[in-house]
N, C-alpha and C positions, 0 to 999 in steps of 0.2 A: 029190659035190663036197666040197671042203674049205672051211673058213672063209674062206681067202684068195680062193677062187674066187667066193664070194658077194660079198666086198668088191669084187672086180673088176667084178662086175655092177653094183654100186652106183655105182662110178666111171663105168661106161658110161652110166648114167642122167645123171650130172653132166655128162659130155661132150656130151650132147645139147644142153645149154644153150650150151656152147662153140660147137658147130656151128651153132646158131641165133643166133650173135652175142650170146649171153647175154640173149636177149629175155625169158627167164623170170625173170631176176634172178641172184642169186649161184649159183655153180657147185656146187650140192649135189645129191646123188642118194642113193636108198635102195632097198632091196629087203626084202621080208619072206619068210621061209622057214618052211615047215611040213613036217616029216618029210623033210628033204633036198630039197625042191622049192620053187622060187620061186613064191609065190602072189600077190605084189603088187609093184608097181614104182611109183616116184615120182621126180620131180625138182622142183626149186624152180620154181614158176610164179607167184610173188607178183606180179611186174610184168605178166606176160602176162595173168593173170586179174584183175588189180586186186583181189587178195585177200590181205591180210596173213597169213592162216592157211595159205596154200598152200605151206608148206614141204615139202621132199622127203619127210620122214618122215610127215607128215600125208597127203600124196598117196598114199604107199605103203600106209598104213593104210586109206584110203578104197578104194583099188584092191583090196587083199586082201579086205576085207569084201565088196565087190561081187562079186569073182570067186568067193568061197566062199559067198556068199549068207548071211552070218552077221554078227553084231556083236560077237562074242567071239573074240579071237585068242589065247586061252590055248594055250600050247604052241608058239607061233610065236616066231621070233627076228628081230629087226630088225638089218639091216646098213646103216649110214649113213656117208657120207663125212666127216661132221663130228660132233664131240661135240654131242649134241642140246641144243637150247635148252630152257628150262623148259616152254614150251608143248608141245614135241614129247615130252619125257619124260612129262609128265602125260597126254597123249593116248595114248601107247604103253601106259602103265600102266593107263589106263582101258579100253583095248582088251584087257587081259589079258596083254600082253607083259611078261616079267620079265627078259629078257636082250637086251642091245644090244651089238653090236660097232661101234666107230666108228673112222674112219681119222685124220682131222685133229683135233688138240687145239683147245680153245677159243682158246688164244693164237694158233694158226695163222690162224684166220679173222679175228681182230681186226686182223691185219696187212694184210688186204686191204680193210678198211673195214666189216666186219660188226661193229657195236658194240652189244651188248646188256648191257654191263657194269653199267649203271645198276640192273639187276634180276637179272642172271644169278647172281652169286655168292650173294647173299642167298637167292634162290628155290631154287637148286640145293640149298643146305644144308637148307632147310626141306622141300623135296620128298623128298630122299633121306635126310634125317634124320641126316646126319653131315658132318663137316668135309671129308673127302676127296672125298665124292661118288662114289667109284668102286664101292664094294660096300656094299649094304645089303639088308635084308629086302625092301625095296620093289622094287629093280631092281639087276641086276648090269650094270656097264658095263666093257667090255674093249676096249682099243685094239689094233688090228691093221692092217697094210697102210698105215701112214702114208706109206711111201715111194711107193706108187702113188696114194694119195688126194691127195697134195700137188700132183700134176701139174695138176689142173684149177684149183686155187687160183693156181698160177703163171701159167697161161694168163689168168686173170681179172686178176691183178695187172699183167700186161703190156699189157692192153687200154688204149688211149688214152682212150676215152670210156666212162664207166661210168654205168649207171643204178642207183641204190640203192633 
């Protein structure tokens, strides 16, 4: 599989929230890949689980660790439909993940009501250690597939009643 194929799988995870009337919360999905195989999947389940840490990236990390029966995901790659929040970047790095492909930019999700600006910019710079936040020794973040990842954001934006 190619990088874009893994991003499509992350989008499929996000679409599960759309098909469940966004009962999990925001339309975010993620997969974790090791040696070309998906080993973990996750979607945002913050609302469904009453758990503010149940972001798609965190759920995928939990799933991959359970599936592999390990707590170190060194060598794995995270594909997520949205630029990861500071919590998700920190969790991924704590799990040993050093490379992340994301679909939607941070600005894309603020347009649909996901607003973590109060701490996002400051913490991203601290966590990643540089102004741009895209490449550092801590983690490499690369945007791909924004044209396919944006579809679930558009579905959420068009929803009349939203639970945040």
